[in-house]
N, C-alpha and C positions, 0 to 999 in steps of 0.2 A: 967150942961149948960145951960146958961138963951139960950132963942129961940135967939134975938141976937147973941150971937158970936155963935150958931149954923149955922143963917145965914149967917154968916161971913165964917167959917169953908164950905158950903157948895161953895161959892164962892170962895173961890181959890181952891176946886179941881176940879169946869168947868175949872177955869184959867187954872191947870197944864195940866187940859183933852187937853187942845185945846193947848198946845204947847209939851206936849206926840206926840199928831197925828202928825205936825209938827215933826217932830224929827224921828217919827218911817218913814217915807220916805226917809229917808239918811242912820240911825242904824238899818239893821233887829235884832230882840231881837232871842238869840242865844240856839233856841232851836225847834225839830222838821228839816222839811224842813231845817233849816237858823239853824240847830246846829252848831257850830265855836269853835272852842277850847281857844281862847282867850278870851271863858267870864270866864275862870279859872274853878277849880272843878268841877266835873259834876258827877252826881251819875245815876245810874236809872228811866228813863223815867216814868215808873209806884211808885213809891216811890216817886218821884219829884212831880206828880202829885196831889201823898195822901197829902206830904207836903205842900203845894202851894195852894190846894183845903181846902182842913180839914178848917179848921182857923176859915174862915167864917162860916161855918155852925154853930162851938162850942160858936164862939162870940154870934150868931146871939141868936143864946137856953140860954148862959147866961141874956142877955138882955131881952130876955121875961120873964126869972125864976127871975128872980129878980127886976119884974118889978112887980106894984099892978093893971096895964092892965091885967095880964097875964090868965085872968076868961074871956078878952072881946070876943065875939064870930068872930065878924068879925075881929081883932088885928088879932087872931088865924089861919083869913083862910088867910091874907099875908103871918101872918109863915107858913105855909104849903106850900104855892106856895114856896115860898125862899127856906126853906128846900127839896122840892122836886128835887129841881134845881139842888140845891147841895147834897143831899146823890148820886144823880145819876153824876156829875163831880167830888167827893171827892173819893167815892168809886166803882162805877160800871165802870164809865169809864176807869178807871185807868188798871182794872180788864181783861179789854177786848183790849185791847192793845196789836198787835202783836209786837214782836220782841224785840230786847232789846235794844234799844235807849240809849243814855245819856241828860240828863239833867243839866246843868250849877247852880249850890247852889245859884250864885246873882242872875240867873232869878228867884229859886225860893223864897228867900227873898223877891226880890223887888217884887213877887206876894204876899208875904204876908202881907205883910205894906197893899198893897194897898184893900188888902181884909180885913182886920181888920178894915180897916181908911171904909171901904164900909159898911162894919155890922154895925158900926158904926153911920152911914147915917141912913140907912135906918131901923134898930131897934131903934137909938136913937129919928128920928121922930114919928114910932110905936108905940112904944108903953112910947116914955118920955116926946114928947116935942109939937107933935098934942095936940087943945085942947079934950079935954076930951067930947066933943059930933062933933066933926069934922066927926066921923064914926057913925051914929047914928045904930041902929037893922036892920033898912030896906036899910042897904047902898051895899048888897047883895043884892038887887033888884032896884038899883039903874041903869044907863044903862052905867055909867062911868065904876062900876066892870064890867056890865056883858059883854061889848064891850076890856076894858082890859081882862078879861077871856081870852075870846076867841082867841084873840092874842097872848096871852101871850101861852096857849095852842098850836094853830099853830105851833106858833114860836120854842114849846120845840118839836116838832116831825118833825120838819125838821131840826134840831138842833141831835137830835138823830138818827132820818133817816140816815142821809147825813152823819151821823160819821158810822155810818152801810155799806153805800158803798165805802166809800175809804176804809173804814178796810178789806170788801170784793172782790177790786178790784184785788188780785193777792194770787194763792196758796201757801201753805209752801215750802218752797226753792225758791218761783220763786221772779230772782231780780229787773226783766224788770220793768218801769214805765209804765201806763196807764191813761191815763183819763179822770178822770168820765165824765159820762153822762146821768146819769139815775136823778131819779125824777129835786130837785131843780138846778141839774147843767144843765142841759137843759139850765137853762136862766144864772146862776151864777158860777162862776169856785168856788169861796169859799160862796159852798151853807149851809154848818155846822157853819160860821161864820155868813153869812143874818139869820138865825133862831135863833142865838143866840140874836142880835140882836133886830130880832120881839118880842124877847119873855120881856125882857126888856124894851121895848115899850111900852108894854105891861103892863109889870106891872106897873109902873108909869100914866098909864092911872088908873089901877083897885085903885089904892092907892088915884090918886089925888095929887100929892105928887114932890114940888120942889127935893126933895129926890133920888126920883127915876127918876125922868128927867135929875139928874146929870151921876146916875147909863150906866142913858142911852147914854149920851154921852160918858162917860169915854169909853163903852161899844167896840161902834162907833169908838172911839177914837183908842183905843187900834188895833179892825181889819181892819180898812178900810186901812191902810196902808198896813198890812199883804199881805192880803189880793190884792191890787193889784201889790203888790211884787210876789207872787204866778201867778197870769197874767201874768206877761212878763215873768215868769220860763216856763209857759206853753209853753208860742205863741213861743217861743224858743227853748223850747225842742218839739214840736207835729205840731207844721208850721201852712199848711190847716186843717191839725185835726179838731184845736179848729174853729168854725166860730165866727169872730168878730164880726160880725156883731146879731147876737141874741146875743152872749153868753157875758152874763158883766163882771165883777169885786163882786160885792157884793151887786147890786142895784139891781136888774131886769130889763132890759130898758134902766136904767139912769145911772147908775156907774160900 
């Protein structure tokens, strides 16, 4: 793929992200809190997460492996951070899920398609289409890399710690619902989603790339509408227990 066609690819992905953002305010993706049988045949959600997330982990590794730039230190740093997230999301996070919920195969397949396309966006830019001298050896001390790295690590911490808070809201056998209030949940009802968005904003900064920016846009487009629906559900379920003046949906103090 030439750089021209890659840029067209990025534009198309950005446009589709906007369409998805609007659509998800009207249609709930049928997994997790919004699981719905109408989405068709479903599998155990632990298996579902592995099937959905592992393709991006594998695809990114293959793109690196077959690249002539696979020994480039800076690009290896990008690979490490990207794969660090997906090792957790593909293999650690699913094993730590509690219960035996279901995930529709249709959702899994849509996730696989996006994840492979995203690996092509990130890996295509980093290992094949970025100018050879775009990331010099001293990029790791560049303010853009340092700032992006800090943002990425902060986002990862918020994402993982927020998942832990949700996971430990109730003990085995307890079927009641609870409003998460610790950590970043003091400020947003979907702190785990906030953390993931922050992660990929950080990745876009540290790679200083349009590919990274489009992924950050996609993350927001996918998660912000869902966060809004979760907020509405919490409002209906918990009433005044949810401080709507202090606690926002997904962006602290703003939305």
